[in-house]
Rosetta silent file (secondary structure, phi, psi, omega in degrees, C-alpha in Angstrom):
SEQUENCE: MDVGERKPEPYYEVMYFQSMYKFVHSLGIGVHTRWRIKKGCDQASRHSIVLAMMMRTALRFENLQASVLFSWVTDSGFSAEDLVSDLLGFYRVIRPMNYFPLLRLISRQEALKRWDHYGPIGNYKNKLFRPMLFPDPVKNKSAKPKYGELPPFMKSIVPFSNFQGDTVKIVVDHGRHMNFGDLPQGIFR
SCORE:     score description
SCORE:     0.000 S_00000001
   1 L     0.000  -37.404  178.230  -52.628   58.213   80.251 S_00000001
   2 H   -60.526  -41.235  178.463  -50.041   60.942   79.759 S_00000001
   3 H   -63.602  -45.408  179.288  -51.124   61.259   76.104 S_00000001
   4 H   -60.687  -38.106  179.445  -54.800   61.397   77.137 S_00000001
   5 H   -65.011  -25.077 -178.657  -54.070   64.115   79.689 S_00000001
   6 H   -88.746  -10.677 -179.046  -52.592   66.286   76.912 S_00000001
   7 L   -76.934  157.267 -177.442  -55.599   65.969   74.580 S_00000001
   8 L   -75.869  -21.176 -177.743  -58.240   68.732   74.503 S_00000001
   9 L   -67.444  151.573 -178.554  -61.199   66.402   75.241 S_00000001
  10 L   -73.316  -18.258  179.346  -62.424   66.201   78.861 S_00000001
  11 E  -131.579  156.543  172.062  -62.141   62.372   78.874 S_00000001
  12 E  -141.779  160.058 -178.895  -59.829   59.806   77.315 S_00000001
  13 E  -109.262  145.704  177.290  -59.912   56.012   77.085 S_00000001
  14 E  -128.966  134.215  176.407  -57.307   53.531   78.224 S_00000001
  15 E  -116.183  136.178  175.763  -57.248   49.843   77.302 S_00000001
  16 E  -125.293  135.835 -179.924  -55.332   47.196   79.238 S_00000001
  17 E  -139.133  156.543  170.555  -55.034   43.602   78.055 S_00000001
  18 E  -130.228  138.019 -176.515  -53.386   40.302   78.941 S_00000001
  19 E  -137.464  157.165  170.821  -52.891   37.583   76.343 S_00000001
  20 E  -121.888  149.909 -171.288  -51.438   34.112   75.979 S_00000001
  21 E  -127.262  160.487  172.492  -49.791   32.935   72.779 S_00000001
  22 E  -135.658  156.222  176.573  -48.987   29.877   70.735 S_00000001
  23 L    60.341   55.006  174.460  -46.617   29.514   67.804 S_00000001
  24 L    50.297   58.358  176.293  -44.019   32.134   68.788 S_00000001
  25 L    61.581   25.207  178.319  -46.388   35.073   69.309 S_00000001
  26 L   -98.461  -22.008 -179.755  -48.250   34.535   66.074 S_00000001
  27 E  -141.702  130.265 -178.991  -51.599   33.405   67.523 S_00000001
  28 E  -152.441  172.883  176.524  -53.112   34.267   70.881 S_00000001
  29 E  -141.497  149.822 -178.957  -56.214   34.898   72.911 S_00000001
  30 E  -164.670 -173.223  179.527  -56.757   37.251   75.791 S_00000001
  31 E  -126.963  155.409  179.240  -58.934   39.562   77.801 S_00000001
  32 E  -148.141  160.470  171.593  -59.088   43.335   78.004 S_00000001
  33 E  -129.371  150.861  175.679  -60.739   46.213   79.794 S_00000001
  34 E  -134.837  125.222 -177.728  -61.296   49.730   78.514 S_00000001
  35 E  -121.316  143.953  174.090  -61.959   52.608   80.873 S_00000001
  36 E   -97.802  126.467 -173.976  -62.895   56.244   80.236 S_00000001
  37 E  -120.641  133.958  178.616  -60.944   58.551   82.526 S_00000001
  38 E   -75.356  132.814  177.664  -61.654   62.184   83.300 S_00000001
  39 L   -60.845  151.660  173.969  -58.723   64.476   82.610 S_00000001
  40 L   104.515    2.155  178.010  -57.010   66.158   85.527 S_00000001
  41 L   -70.746  138.514  176.248  -56.194   63.180   87.767 S_00000001
  42 L   -73.773  171.055 -176.402  -52.961   63.576   89.674 S_00000001
  43 H   -57.866  -43.705 -179.309  -50.178   60.992   89.359 S_00000001
  44 H   -62.196  -40.907  178.179  -51.204   59.084   92.503 S_00000001
  45 H   -66.159  -40.541  178.847  -54.798   58.766   91.236 S_00000001
  46 H   -63.886  -39.882  176.977  -53.614   57.563   87.839 S_00000001
  47 H   -62.343  -41.286  178.732  -51.461   54.900   89.496 S_00000001
  48 H   -62.743  -40.871  179.116  -54.470   53.798   91.539 S_00000001
  49 H   -65.884  -46.626 -179.650  -56.614   53.577   88.393 S_00000001
  50 H   -62.958  -39.969  178.209  -54.005   51.573   86.489 S_00000001
  51 H   -61.494  -43.853  178.614  -53.594   49.188   89.431 S_00000001
  52 H   -62.405  -41.485  177.986  -57.359   48.563   89.530 S_00000001
  53 H   -61.436  -46.817 -178.933  -57.389   47.921   85.772 S_00000001
  54 H   -62.145  -44.942 -176.462  -54.512   45.469   86.029 S_00000001
  55 H   -64.914  -45.269  179.942  -56.027   43.609   88.978 S_00000001
  56 H   -63.383  -43.053 -178.853  -59.481   43.237   87.395 S_00000001
  57 H   -69.228  -40.468 -179.816  -58.019   42.136   84.084 S_00000001
  58 H   -61.530  -41.204  178.066  -55.526   39.739   85.693 S_00000001
  59 H   -63.044  -41.602  178.573  -58.312   37.943   87.582 S_00000001
  60 H   -67.693  -37.832  178.631  -60.290   37.555   84.363 S_00000001
  61 H   -65.171  -43.109  177.896  -57.227   36.354   82.475 S_00000001
  62 H   -63.822  -37.508  174.792  -56.488   33.718   85.107 S_00000001
  63 H   -61.139  -39.718  177.318  -60.140   32.620   84.906 S_00000001
  64 H   -61.701  -47.995 -179.672  -59.705   32.241   81.140 S_00000001
  65 H   -64.157  -31.091 -178.749  -56.584   30.103   81.613 S_00000001
  66 H   -84.581   -6.355 -177.154  -58.358   28.007   84.263 S_00000001
  67 L   -69.108  163.432 -179.127  -61.410   27.459   82.035 S_00000001
  68 H   -56.450  -33.311 -179.619  -62.217   24.077   80.508 S_00000001
  69 H   -59.470  -32.734 -173.027  -60.955   25.325   77.132 S_00000001
  70 H  -119.228  -20.026 -174.634  -57.383   25.653   78.398 S_00000001
  71 H   -65.610  -20.359  177.311  -57.026   23.759   81.681 S_00000001
  72 L   -77.164  -14.908 -179.638  -56.496   20.467   79.846 S_00000001
  73 L  -101.785  -34.112 -174.804  -53.383   21.978   78.212 S_00000001
  74 L  -139.972  150.593  174.078  -51.952   24.053   81.083 S_00000001
  75 L  -102.116   18.715 -172.333  -52.141   24.270   84.870 S_00000001
  76 L   -71.839  -27.244 -177.163  -51.281   27.956   84.697 S_00000001
  77 L   -57.287  117.239 -178.241  -54.707   29.378   85.638 S_00000001
  78 L    59.530   30.147  173.206  -54.295   30.913   89.109 S_00000001
  79 E   -54.594  147.652 -169.298  -50.902   29.255   89.565 S_00000001
  80 L   -48.141  -33.404 -174.232  -49.581   30.197   93.016 S_00000001
  81 L   -96.665  -10.821 -168.913  -47.273   32.938   91.746 S_00000001
  82 H   -56.013  -58.810 -173.419  -49.347   34.481   88.935 S_00000001
  83 H   -67.823  -37.405  178.662  -51.218   37.352   90.589 S_00000001
  84 H   -68.681  -35.573  176.034  -48.345   38.349   92.886 S_00000001
  85 H   -64.237  -41.352  175.785  -46.016   38.320   89.893 S_00000001
  86 H   -59.963  -42.251 -179.136  -48.432   40.638   88.053 S_00000001
  87 H   -64.734  -43.641  177.142  -48.443   42.949   91.061 S_00000001
  88 H   -61.878  -41.574  177.429  -44.634   43.019   91.235 S_00000001
  89 H   -60.496  -39.612  176.859  -44.543   43.776   87.498 S_00000001
  90 H   -57.849  -50.230 -178.545  -46.925   46.683   88.054 S_00000001
  91 H   -65.373  -34.442  178.800  -44.626   48.250   90.671 S_00000001
  92 H   -66.252  -29.766  178.113  -41.550   47.684   88.506 S_00000001
  93 H   -81.606  -45.700 -175.459  -43.221   49.685   85.703 S_00000001
  94 H   -71.031  -41.910 -179.074  -44.765   52.434   87.860 S_00000001
  95 L  -130.590   78.154 -173.724  -41.766   52.912   90.144 S_00000001
  96 L   -60.810  127.167  172.359  -38.739   51.415   88.379 S_00000001
  97 L  -173.377  172.985  176.607  -36.014   50.107   90.665 S_00000001
  98 L   -85.416  104.464 -177.958  -34.437   46.813   91.690 S_00000001
  99 L   -86.071  -12.183 -173.272  -36.984   45.335   94.116 S_00000001
 100 H   -59.272  -36.020  176.093  -35.236   41.986   94.578 S_00000001
 101 H   -64.558  -20.088 -179.555  -33.216   43.063   97.654 S_00000001
 102 H   -86.304   -7.553 -179.990  -36.554   43.941   99.325 S_00000001
 103 L  -102.252  152.767  178.611  -37.899   40.414   98.796 S_00000001
 104 L   -94.336   74.343 -177.935  -36.930   37.372  100.829 S_00000001
 105 L   -78.011  150.236  175.541  -35.723   35.305   97.901 S_00000001
 106 L  -108.865  166.114 -178.643  -34.239   31.843   98.353 S_00000001
 107 L   -71.583  164.087  176.194  -31.435   30.239   96.372 S_00000001
 108 H   -58.442  -42.957  179.912  -32.027   28.109   93.302 S_00000001
 109 H   -60.086  -43.879  178.135  -30.963   25.049   95.308 S_00000001
 110 H   -65.817  -38.140  179.198  -33.543   25.841   98.027 S_00000001
 111 H   -64.937  -42.404  178.891  -36.229   26.443   95.382 S_00000001
 112 H   -65.390  -36.019  176.743  -35.505   23.073   93.724 S_00000001
 113 H   -61.784  -41.485  178.320  -35.688   21.354   97.118 S_00000001
 114 H   -67.800  -40.937  177.631  -39.152   22.837   97.609 S_00000001
 115 H   -58.169  -45.268  179.763  -40.193   21.842   94.071 S_00000001
 116 H   -61.567  -34.730 -178.689  -39.151   18.248   94.788 S_00000001
 117 H   -79.851  -48.838 -172.991  -41.209   18.254   97.992 S_00000001
 118 H   -89.308  -25.268 -174.611  -44.336   20.164   96.904 S_00000001
 119 L    90.336 -175.318 -176.968  -44.441   19.389   93.186 S_00000001
 120 L   -57.412  139.947 -177.683  -45.203   21.840   90.360 S_00000001
 121 H   -64.746  -25.314  177.417  -46.321   25.275   91.519 S_00000001
 122 H   -65.708  -14.793  176.370  -49.264   25.114   89.107 S_00000001
 123 H   -72.816  -16.170 -177.398  -50.779   22.470   91.411 S_00000001
 124 L  -109.129  121.122 -175.721  -51.376   25.216   93.984 S_00000001
 125 E  -100.085  136.168 -177.444  -54.050   27.765   93.125 S_00000001
 126 L  -134.212  109.793 -179.341  -53.970   31.307   94.463 S_00000001
 127 L  -100.868   17.913 -178.941  -56.866   33.665   93.679 S_00000001
 128 L  -119.453  155.229  172.973  -55.521   36.442   95.910 S_00000001
 129 L   -87.911   53.869  176.735  -52.958   39.167   95.411 S_00000001
 130 L  -133.650  144.399 -179.037  -51.032   37.706   98.362 S_00000001
 131 L   -70.695  140.934  171.480  -47.928   35.543   98.203 S_00000001
 132 E   -98.782  122.131 -176.274  -48.254   31.832   98.739 S_00000001
 133 E  -101.538  143.420 -179.768  -45.237   30.668  100.730 S_00000001
 134 L  -117.053   97.050 -176.450  -43.736   27.199  100.619 S_00000001
 135 L   -60.541  155.544 -179.871  -41.949   26.490  103.932 S_00000001
 136 L   -61.614  116.687 -178.130  -38.687   24.553  104.011 S_00000001
 137 L   -70.236  -18.327  177.923  -39.677   20.863  104.037 S_00000001
 138 L   -71.408  -35.749 -179.848  -36.434   19.891  105.786 S_00000001
 139 L   -76.570  -25.869 -178.788  -37.408   21.944  108.828 S_00000001
 140 L  -151.502  104.449 -176.372  -40.951   20.547  108.857 S_00000001
 141 L   -62.625  -26.646 -179.845  -41.814   17.356  106.933 S_00000001
 142 L   -98.819   19.281 -179.138  -45.566   18.079  107.168 S_00000001
 143 L   -60.615  142.878  177.789  -45.189   21.677  105.948 S_00000001
 144 L  -129.137  151.075  176.588  -47.960   22.984  103.731 S_00000001
 145 L   -58.812  147.392  179.340  -48.121   26.124  101.579 S_00000001
 146 E  -144.851  158.887  177.349  -49.548   29.137  103.396 S_00000001
 147 E   -79.508  139.996  174.038  -50.378   32.733  102.612 S_00000001
 148 L  -111.631 -169.990  178.678  -47.875   35.387  103.576 S_00000001
 149 L  -107.118  146.555  174.411  -48.005   39.164  103.599 S_00000001
 150 L   -70.211  147.153  172.822  -46.944   41.470  100.811 S_00000001
 151 L   -65.747  154.731 -176.511  -43.929   43.668  101.521 S_00000001
 152 H   -51.848  -38.775 -177.722  -44.889   47.289  102.286 S_00000001
 153 H   -64.256  -24.228 -179.933  -43.829   48.603   98.871 S_00000001
 154 H   -89.210    7.477  174.850  -46.374   46.257   97.227 S_00000001
 155 H  -123.551    7.581 -172.888  -49.179   47.762   99.313 S_00000001
 156 L   -76.841  -17.627  176.126  -48.265   51.423   98.844 S_00000001
 157 L  -114.191  129.520 -179.908  -50.788   52.042   96.046 S_00000001
 158 L   -97.735  130.571 -179.013  -54.460   51.317   96.736 S_00000001
 159 L   -64.224  140.131  178.626  -56.524   50.193   93.731 S_00000001
 160 L   -58.231  138.818 -178.526  -59.157   52.669   92.562 S_00000001
 161 L  -141.613   -1.564 -176.945  -62.658   51.703   93.697 S_00000001
 162 L   -92.870   87.203 -179.102  -64.940   54.760   93.425 S_00000001
 163 L   -93.996    7.601 -179.890  -66.957   54.062   90.292 S_00000001
 164 L   -81.649  -29.276 -179.136  -69.912   56.168   91.463 S_00000001
 165 L   -83.032 -164.904 -178.766  -68.407   59.484   90.409 S_00000001
 166 L  -105.798    9.967 -179.225  -67.428   60.674   86.948 S_00000001
 167 L   -68.207  -44.644 -178.006  -63.664   60.171   87.293 S_00000001
 168 E  -134.681  130.474  173.224  -63.666   56.643   85.842 S_00000001
 169 E  -124.305  134.713  177.544  -66.300   54.850   83.791 S_00000001
 170 E   -83.715  119.735 -179.899  -65.880   51.273   82.642 S_00000001
 171 E   -89.753  -49.077  176.410  -66.508   51.130   78.899 S_00000001
 172 E  -132.869  117.528 -177.827  -65.609   47.448   78.355 S_00000001
 173 E  -105.102  -25.916 -175.732  -65.139   45.272   81.434 S_00000001
 174 E  -125.222   44.816 -178.637  -65.291   41.754   80.010 S_00000001
 175 E   -74.272  144.051  173.606  -63.626   42.101   76.637 S_00000001
 176 E  -127.804  151.040 -178.139  -62.085   39.120   74.887 S_00000001
 177 E  -150.647  160.655  171.250  -59.900   39.174   71.826 S_00000001
 178 E  -103.668  145.808  178.092  -57.842   37.105   69.427 S_00000001
 179 E  -114.794  131.934  170.596  -54.245   38.066   68.773 S_00000001
 180 L  -122.861   99.832 -169.780  -52.499   37.758   65.431 S_00000001
 181 L    94.153 -153.356 -172.574  -49.013   38.985   66.183 S_00000001
 182 L   -85.518  -17.088 -174.869  -48.293   41.027   69.307 S_00000001
 183 L  -116.972  150.934  178.668  -51.430   43.175   69.546 S_00000001
 184 E   -59.295  137.238  175.492  -55.109   42.310   69.969 S_00000001
 185 E  -127.098  162.375  173.156  -57.042   42.029   66.716 S_00000001
 186 E    51.700   46.758 -177.684  -60.673   41.228   66.167 S_00000001
 187 E   -63.409  131.799  175.577  -61.678   42.464   69.596 S_00000001
 188 E  -135.511  164.186 -176.247  -64.990   41.084   70.711 S_00000001
 189 L   -92.711    0.000    0.000  -66.923   41.236   73.963 S_00000001
């Protein structure tokens, strides 16, 4: 976006993609979006736009992983941690710092105890950008996963939603691509 803001044209395009790979990053498939953005957006607006792009693309990527084509190989589509992990990654890129002290992390031993009780996290599907919490089974034998709240820092940027004006136009919203190496090739819709 910084490069686009420096160009002389009144608009620039940004593409965001998520991909999954096989054979050590030599072959992959993924989804992408491409948006046309009007020059002159302030930093806060650009962050909002990027967050909206990431969220829309992440939902489509999880749908791809959960599709019949891939669900027989992996349980990763909408795994309980996927979307919240994407959101944390977004904040780590936009506002770099060590966020782990702000999260209520448990020890490895406590995490393994929960794994033994609940089973693989991929068995629990989460289609929301909200954390799914797994209560301590020792404290409550009938405990079930439940939704929690995001910490304040993970709610400080609101995703862009005003597509009626000329600030942002979606050029490609449902793009799919094959990857040969690290970058999308052979992009198709």
